C-alpha positions in Angstrom: -13.8 -22.7 -19.3 -11.1 -25.0 -18.1 -7.6 -23.5 -18.0 -4.5 -25.4 -19.0 -1.5 -25.8 -16.8 0.4 -23.0 -18.6 -2.6 -20.7 -18.4 -2.6 -20.9 -14.6 1.0 -19.6 -14.4 1.3 -15.8 -14.0 2.4 -13.9 -17.0 5.6 -12.7 -15.3 6.6 -16.2 -14.6 5.8 -17.3 -18.1 8.0 -14.5 -19.5 10.8 -15.4 -17.1 10.6 -19.1 -17.8 10.6 -18.5 -21.6 13.7 -16.3 -21.2 15.4 -18.9 -19.0 14.5 -21.7 -21.3 15.9 -20.0 -24.4 19.0 -19.0 -22.4 19.4 -22.7 -21.3 19.3 -23.9 -24.9 21.8 -21.3 -26.1 24.2 -22.1 -23.2 23.9 -25.9 -23.7 24.8 -25.5 -27.4 27.7 -23.2 -26.5 29.0 -25.5 -23.8 28.8 -28.5 -26.1 30.8 -26.8 -28.8 33.3 -25.3 -26.3 33.7 -28.5 -24.3 34.5 -30.5 -27.4 36.9 -28.0 -28.8 38.7 -27.4 -25.6 38.7 -31.1 -24.6 40.2 -32.0 -28.0 42.8 -29.2 -27.6 43.8 -30.5 -24.1 44.1 -34.1 -25.5 46.0 -32.8 -28.5 48.4 -30.9 -26.4 49.0 -34.0 -24.2 49.6 -36.1 -27.3 52.0 -33.4 -28.7 53.8 -33.4 -25.3 54.2 -37.1 -25.5 55.6 -37.0 -29.0 58.0 -34.2 -28.1 59.2 -36.1 -25.1 59.6 -39.3 -27.2 61.4 -37.4 -30.0 63.8 -35.7 -27.5 64.7 -39.1 -26.0 65.0 -40.7 -29.4 67.5 -37.9 -30.4 69.7 -38.7 -27.4 69.6 -42.4 -27.8 72.2 -44.5 -29.9 72.0 -48.1 -30.9 75.2 -49.8 -32.1 76.3 -53.4 -32.8 78.7 -55.0 -30.3 80.9 -57.6 -32.2 82.2 -59.0 -28.9 78.8 -59.6 -27.3 77.0 -60.2 -30.6 74.0 -58.0 -29.7 73.1 -54.3 -30.0 74.3 -51.9 -27.4 72.2 -49.0 -26.4 73.6 -45.6 -25.4 70.9 -43.5 -23.9 70.2 -41.2 -20.9 69.2 -42.8 -17.7 65.6 -43.8 -18.5 64.3 -44.0 -14.9 65.6 -40.4 -14.3 64.0 -39.2 -17.5 60.6 -40.9 -16.7 60.5 -39.9 -13.0 59.3 -36.3 -13.4 56.2 -37.2 -15.5 55.6 -40.7 -14.0 56.2 -42.0 -17.5 57.0 -45.5 -18.9 59.8 -45.7 -21.4 61.0 -48.5 -23.6 63.6 -48.9 -26.4 62.4 -51.6 -28.7 63.4 -53.2 -31.9 61.1 -53.5 -35.0 59.1 -56.4 -33.5 58.4 -54.6 -30.3 60.9 -56.5 -28.2 62.2 -54.3 -25.4 66.0 -53.7 -25.3 65.8 -51.3 -22.4 63.0 -49.9 -20.2 62.1 -48.3 -17.0 61.4 -50.5 -14.0 58.2 -52.4 -13.9 57.3 -51.3 -17.4 54.3 -53.2 -18.9 54.5 -54.6 -22.5 53.6 -51.7 -24.7 53.4 -53.7 -28.0 55.1 -53.0 -31.3 55.9 -49.5 -32.5 53.1 -47.6 -34.1 53.2 -44.4 -36.1 50.4 -42.6 -34.2 49.7 -41.9 -30.5 47.4 -44.6 -29.1 46.2 -46.1 -25.8 47.6 -49.2 -24.2 46.2 -50.4 -20.8 45.3 -46.9 -19.5 48.5 -45.4 -20.9 48.8 -42.9 -23.7 51.7 -44.1 -25.9 53.8 -42.2 -28.4 56.6 -43.8 -30.6 59.6 -42.1 -32.2 62.2 -44.0 -34.3 65.9 -43.7 -33.4 67.3 -42.1 -36.5 70.9 -41.2 -35.6 72.1 -44.8 -35.2 74.3 -47.3 -37.0 71.5 -49.9 -36.7 68.0 -49.2 -38.1 64.6 -50.3 -37.0 64.9 -49.3 -33.3 62.4 -46.9 -31.6 61.7 -45.2 -28.3 58.3 -45.7 -26.9 57.2 -43.0 -24.4 54.0 -43.6 -22.4 52.2 -41.7 -19.7 48.9 -42.4 -17.9 46.0 -40.2 -19.2 44.1 -40.0 -15.9 45.2 -36.3 -15.4 43.9 -35.5 -18.9 40.6 -37.2 -18.2 40.3 -35.4 -14.9 41.1 -32.0 -16.6 38.4 -32.6 -19.3 36.0 -33.8 -16.6 36.6 -30.6 -14.6 36.1 -28.6 -17.8 32.6 -30.2 -18.4 31.7 -29.7 -14.7 32.7 -26.1 -15.0 30.7 -25.7 -18.2 27.7 -27.5 -16.6 27.8 -25.2 -13.6 28.1 -22.2 -16.0 25.0 -23.4 -17.9 23.0 -23.8 -14.7 24.3 -20.6 -13.2 23.5 -18.7 -16.4 20.0 -20.2 -16.6 19.3 -19.2 -13.0 20.6 -15.7 -13.6 18.5 -15.5 -16.8 15.5 -16.6 -14.8 16.1 -13.9 -12.1 16.8 -11.3 -14.7 13.6 -12.3 -16.6 11.6 -12.1 -13.4 13.0 -8.6 -12.7 12.4 -7.4 -16.2 8.9 -9.0 -16.4 8.0 -7.5 -12.9 9.1 -4.1 -14.1 7.2 -4.5 -17.3 4.1 -5.8 -15.6 4.2 -3.2 -12.8 2.0 -0.6 -14.7 -0.5 -3.4 -15.6 -0.6 -4.5 -11.9 -1.3 -0.9 -10.9 -4.1 -0.7 -13.5 -5.5 -4.0 -12.2 -5.4 -2.9 -8.6 -7.2 0.3 -9.4 -9.7 -1.5 -11.6 -10.5 -3.9 -8.6 -10.9 -0.9 -6.3 -13.2 0.8 -8.8 -15.2 -2.5 -9.1 -15.5 -2.7 -5.3 -16.5 0.9 -4.8 -18.5 1.2 -8.0 -17.0 4.7 -8.5 -16.2 5.2 -12.2 -15.2 8.8 -11.4 -11.7 7.5 -10.6 -9.1 7.9 -13.3 -6.5 5.5 -14.5 -2.8 6.7 -14.2 -1.5 6.9 -17.8 2.3 6.1 -18.1 4.6 8.5 -19.7 5.9 5.9 -22.2 3.9 5.8 -25.4 3.7 2.0 -25.6 1.1 -0.8 -25.4 0.6 -0.3 -21.6 0.0 3.4 -22.1 -2.5 2.7 -24.8 -4.3 0.2 -22.5 -4.4 2.7 -19.7 -5.7 5.4 -22.0 -8.4 3.1 -23.3 -9.5 2.1 -19.8 -9.5 5.7 -18.7 -11.7 6.6 -21.6 -14.0 3.7 -20.8 -14.3 4.9 -17.2 -15.0 8.5 -18.3 -17.8 7.2 -20.6 -19.2 5.1 -17.7 -19.1 8.0 -15.4 -20.9 10.2 -17.8 -23.5 7.5 -18.4 -24.0 7.1 -14.6 -24.3 10.8 -14.1 -26.9 11.0 -16.9 -28.8 8.0 -15.3 -28.7 9.6 -11.9 -30.0 12.9 -13.3 -32.8 11.0 -15.1 -33.7 9.1 -11.9 -33.6 12.3 -9.9 -35.9 14.1 -12.4 -38.2 11.1 -12.3 -38.4 11.1 -8.5 -39.0 14.8 -8.4 -41.7 14.4 -11.1 -43.4 11.6 -9.1 -43.2 13.6 -5.9 -44.5 16.8 -7.5 -47.2 15.0 -9.5 -48.4 13.2 -6.3 -48.4 16.4 -4.4 -50.3 18.2 -7.1 -52.9 15.4 -7.5 -53.8 15.5 -3.8 -55.4 18.9 -4.1 -58.0 18.1 -6.8 -58.7 14.7 -5.3 -59.3 16.2 -2.0 -61.7 18.7 -3.6 -63.5 16.0 -5.5 -63.8 13.9 -2.4 -65.2 16.8 -0.4 -67.8 17.6 -3.1 -68.9 13.9 -3.3 -69.3 13.8 0.4 -71.5 16.9 0.2 -73.6 15.3 -2.5 -73.9 12.1 -0.4 -75.1 14.2 2.6 -77.7 15.9 0.3 -79.1 12.5 -0.7 -78.2 12.8 -4.4 -78.1 9.4 -6.2 -76.5 7.8 -3.2 -75.3 4.6 -5.0 -73.4 6.5 -7.7 -72.0 9.0 -5.2 -70.8 6.2 -3.0 -69.1 4.4 -5.9 -67.4 7.7 -7.1 -66.4 8.4 -3.5 -64.9 5.0 -3.0 -62.9 5.3 -6.3 -61.8 8.8 -5.2 -60.7 7.5 -1.8 -58.7 4.7 -3.5 -57.0 7.2 -5.8 -56.3 9.4 -2.9 -54.6 6.5 -1.0 -52.6 5.6 -4.0 -51.4 9.1 -4.5 -50.5 9.3 -0.9 -48.5 6.1 -1.2 -46.7 7.3 -4.2 -45.9 10.6 -2.5 -44.5 8.8 0.6 -42.3 6.6 -1.6 -41.2 9.5 -3.7 -40.2 11.5 -0.6 -38.3 8.5 0.6 -36.4 8.2 -2.7 -35.4 11.8 -2.7 -34.4 11.7 1.0 -37.1 14.2 2.1 -38.0 13.6 5.7 -41.5 14.5 7.0 -41.8 16.4 10.3 -40.9 14.2 13.3 -41.8 14.4 16.9 -41.6 12.3 20.1 -44.3 9.5 20.1 -45.1 6.2 21.7 -44.9 3.3 19.2 -47.2 1.2 21.3 -49.9 3.8 21.3 -49.5 4.3 17.5 -49.8 0.5 17.0 -52.9 0.4 19.2 -54.6 3.1 17.1 -53.8 1.2 13.9 -55.1 -2.1 15.3 -58.4 -0.4 16.3 -58.8 1.0 12.7 -58.2 -2.3 11.0 -60.4 -4.3 13.4 -63.6 -3.6 11.4 -61.9 -4.9 8.2 -60.9 -8.2 9.8 -64.3 -9.9 9.3 -64.2 -13.4 10.8 -60.5 -13.1 11.6 -59.3 -12.6 15.1 -57.0 -9.7 15.9 -54.8 -9.9 19.0 -52.5 -7.2 20.4 -49.7 -7.4 22.9 -48.9 -3.8 23.4 -47.6 -3.4 27.0 -44.9 -1.0 27.9 -44.5 2.4 26.2 -41.9 2.5 23.4 -40.7 6.2 23.1 -39.0 7.1 19.8 -38.7 10.1 17.5 -40.6 9.7 14.2 -43.5 10.8 12.0 -46.8 9.7 13.5 -48.6 9.4 10.2 -45.9 7.3 8.5 -45.5 4.9 11.5 -49.3 4.6 11.7 -49.3 3.8 8.0 -46.5 1.2 8.6 -48.5 -0.7 11.3 -51.8 -0.4 9.3 -50.2 -1.8 6.1 -48.8 -4.8 8.0 -52.2 -5.5 9.6 -54.1 -5.1 6.4 -51.6 -7.3 4.5 -52.2 -10.0 7.1 -56.0 -9.7 6.9 -55.8 -9.8 3.1 -53.7 -13.0 2.9 -55.2 -15.1 5.6 -58.4 -17.2 5.4 -61.5 -16.8 7.6 -61.0 -18.0 11.2 -57.3 -17.1 11.2 -55.6 -15.2 14.0 -53.4 -12.1 13.4 -51.2 -11.1 16.3 -49.6 -7.6 16.8 -46.8 -7.5 19.3 -44.7 -4.5 20.4 -41.7 -5.0 22.7 -38.3 -3.6 23.6 -35.1 -5.5 22.8 -32.0 -3.6 23.9 -32.0 -0.2 22.3 -34.6 -1.2 19.7 -38.4 -1.2 19.6 -39.5 -4.4 17.9 -42.9 -4.5 16.2 -44.1 -7.9 15.0 -47.1 -8.9 13.0 -47.7 -12.7 12.6 -50.5 -14.9 11.5 -51.4 -18.6 11.2 -52.3 -18.4 7.5 -50.7 -20.1 4.5 -47.5 -18.1 4.9 -45.1 -16.7 2.3 -44.1 -18.6 -0.9 -40.5 -19.9 -0.7 -38.0 -17.3 -1.9 -40.3 -14.4 -1.4 -38.8 -13.1 1.9 -37.0 -10.3 0.2 -39.0 -9.9 -3.0 -42.2 -9.2 -1.1 -40.9 -5.7 -0.2 -40.4 -4.7 -3.8 -42.8 -2.3 -5.3 -45.8 -3.5 -7.2 -45.2 -7.1 -6.1 -48.6 -8.7 -5.3 -49.0 -11.8 -3.3 -52.5 -12.7 -4.7 -53.8 -16.1 -3.7 -56.9 -18.0 -2.7 -56.8 -16.5 0.8 -57.1 -12.9 -0.5 -60.2 -11.2 0.8 -60.1 -7.7 -0.7 -61.9 -7.2 -4.0 -59.8 -6.0 -6.9 -56.4 -6.7 -5.3 -54.0 -4.2 -3.8 -51.6 -1.8 -5.5 -48.5 -3.7 -4.5 -47.1 -0.8 -2.6 -48.1 -1.6 1.0 -45.0 -3.6 2.0 -42.8 -1.3 0.0 -44.1 1.6 2.1 -43.4 -0.5 5.2 -39.8 -0.9 4.2 -39.4 2.8 3.1 -40.8 4.1 6.5 -38.7 1.7 8.5 -35.5 2.6 6.7 -36.3 6.3 6.8 -36.5 6.0 10.6 -33.2 4.3 10.8 -34.7 0.8 11.2 -35.2 -2.3 9.2 -37.9 -4.9 8.3 -37.7 -8.6 7.5 -40.1 -11.3 6.6 -40.2 -14.9 7.7 -42.4 -17.7 9.0 -44.3 -17.6 12.3 -44.3 -20.4 14.8 -47.6 -21.6 13.5 -46.4 -21.8 9.9 -47.9 -18.5 8.7 -46.2 -15.2 7.8 -44.3 -13.0 10.2 -43.1 -9.5 9.6 -40.6 -7.9 12.1 -39.8 -4.2 12.2 -36.9 -2.9 14.3 -36.7 0.8 15.1 -34.2 2.6 17.3 -35.7 4.0 20.5 -35.3 7.6 21.6 -31.6 8.3 22.2 -30.4 5.3 20.3 -28.3 5.9 17.1 -30.1 5.2 13.9 -28.7 2.4 11.8 -27.5 3.2 8.3 -29.6 1.6 5.6 -29.6 1.7 1.8 -32.6 3.5 0.3 -35.1 1.4 -1.7 -34.6 1.6 -5.4 -37.3 3.2 -7.5 
């Protein structure tokens, strides 16, 4: 299932980003309202200041008619001194806007208007001169509004910085809160990974003290682990009972089979219906071998070790080669058993290991094939190798061939009736019980090759996993 971009983001980051995004929207709305209200207030105060200044100047200004000069005469404070402090522009105009007096280098501010307005980058306020003998004259007071714009700009910059700062703080706070909220879940996840790697459901989940969703999750997972642990214990007990039953049954079956075999041999020696006796004796011997195989595997499963002694693996391999030689038929058996290979083990089990490998090679190679048995020393290991020039193993069977009841029947098989499927499983069980290993592969001639490695006397045994039942 393909994950979307948001699904790849960790949960703590999604929580923090959601919190920061919501905070950003709230702060943007708040800053927009506050910026407009405060900006309008700053501009309103500036306009009110202009009107007050214009009104104060208009109250101190007089316009009278001069009959000698034939024009109006203005009596007012010194305009340049009045304008200097605020860098203002002042004019006294008639009704048409014609200046009668003004500060130096004053631009044309136009006719009087009732409201504050803008003229060439100046904010202009007009107040009529009321206390005068002549009517229709006004004082125009103007100041540049750059300072106001700069103040409003600083206000918006401050609000923008506040929005960004608040968003960053909200993100950090969201991360801290999310991390604290996710910490119990992270602890549960880490413990779950540890349990998955160790496959040990006996571990228990730490249940938080708070009775919340996390506590409920921890309790549920702990209950699941407890149920899995109980199921595993029941399964192991059932497997142990099964192994014990197979071992005990195999052991008990050996006694009557031995007795039947002995009686049949006596009948054969007495000349009683020789063909029937030989058939019954062969069947009994096959049953006896099968029971012996099951007993060996059952002992390996339960960890029971047969008595061990010092032996020479080369000599054991030579004995097994000599026993299998009559069964080879038209196949050629070759042995390279040079130097002694001393190790501690069970002679019967190691003899069975070599014999099973040789019989397996004889069974699965056509007539005229060559089967080689080689024993050598490699470091601290004794290496036993059985190879042939037959058809070899089927692809992918290198590991499966050692499982129980797996048969490699084919056109090259020579034994009638097929094997039990336990021969190579016994080889692996014996090798692992002696601290060694076995592997299958291809020989240099394209046939099958089985290599057994066993620690020599004095060498530490390698740890191996027991074969599953």
